[in-house]
C-alpha positions in Angstrom: 120.3 120.0 65.0 117.0 119.0 65.2 113.9 120.7 64.2 110.8 119.9 65.6 107.5 120.1 63.1 104.4 121.5 65.0 101.3 119.4 65.0 98.6 121.8 65.4 95.7 118.8 66.1 97.7 118.2 69.0 97.8 121.9 70.3 93.9 122.5 69.8 92.3 121.2 73.0 89.0 118.7 71.6 86.0 120.9 72.2 82.6 119.0 72.0 79.1 120.7 72.2 77.4 123.5 70.3 79.0 126.4 68.7 76.8 128.7 70.6 75.9 128.5 74.0 71.9 127.7 75.2 71.6 130.7 76.9 72.3 132.5 73.7 69.7 130.6 71.8 67.4 132.0 74.4 68.3 135.6 73.9 68.1 135.1 70.8 64.3 133.9 70.7 63.7 136.8 72.4 65.1 139.0 69.8 63.1 137.8 67.3 59.9 137.8 69.6 60.6 141.9 69.9 61.7 141.9 66.1 58.0 140.3 65.7 56.3 142.5 68.6 57.5 146.0 66.4 56.3 144.4 62.9 52.9 143.8 64.8 52.8 147.8 66.6 53.3 148.5 62.4 50.2 146.4 61.5 46.6 148.3 60.6 45.8 152.0 59.8 44.4 151.5 56.3 41.1 152.0 55.5 37.9 149.7 54.7 36.9 152.3 51.8 39.4 152.4 49.1 38.3 156.0 47.9 38.5 157.0 51.6 42.4 158.3 53.0 43.3 157.2 56.5 45.9 159.2 57.8 46.1 156.6 60.7 49.2 155.1 59.4 51.2 158.0 59.9 50.9 157.7 63.4 53.7 158.1 65.9 53.5 153.9 66.8 53.9 153.1 63.1 56.4 155.7 62.0 58.5 156.0 64.6 58.2 153.7 67.5 57.5 150.5 66.1 61.1 150.7 63.5 62.9 151.6 66.7 61.5 148.8 68.4 62.5 146.2 65.1 66.2 148.2 65.4 66.4 147.0 68.7 65.4 143.5 68.4 67.8 143.0 65.4 70.5 144.5 67.9 69.4 142.2 70.4 69.7 139.1 68.4 73.1 140.3 67.0 74.3 140.9 70.9 73.0 137.5 71.5 74.9 135.7 68.9 78.3 137.4 69.5 78.0 137.4 73.2 80.5 135.4 75.1 79.0 133.4 78.0 80.4 133.5 81.4 82.7 131.0 82.6 81.0 129.0 85.3 84.2 127.6 86.9 
């Protein structure tokens, strides 16, 4: 009785190229753009005079909208990284 040894290097196909396809890199860049947009939406609302308090920092845009946009951007980047590209074959 003969026992065959498995050689894993022969069984695996030789894949060359980037681990993440080019389309996914584009989506990652779009996601980072969304994150930057969210941080831009958070900016401002301060007072020029340090003795005067400005309630503009508590606006809907800075408290609610901007953090949601940032979280959506991070989720989009995560999705772009794990997304499996469609086969063109």
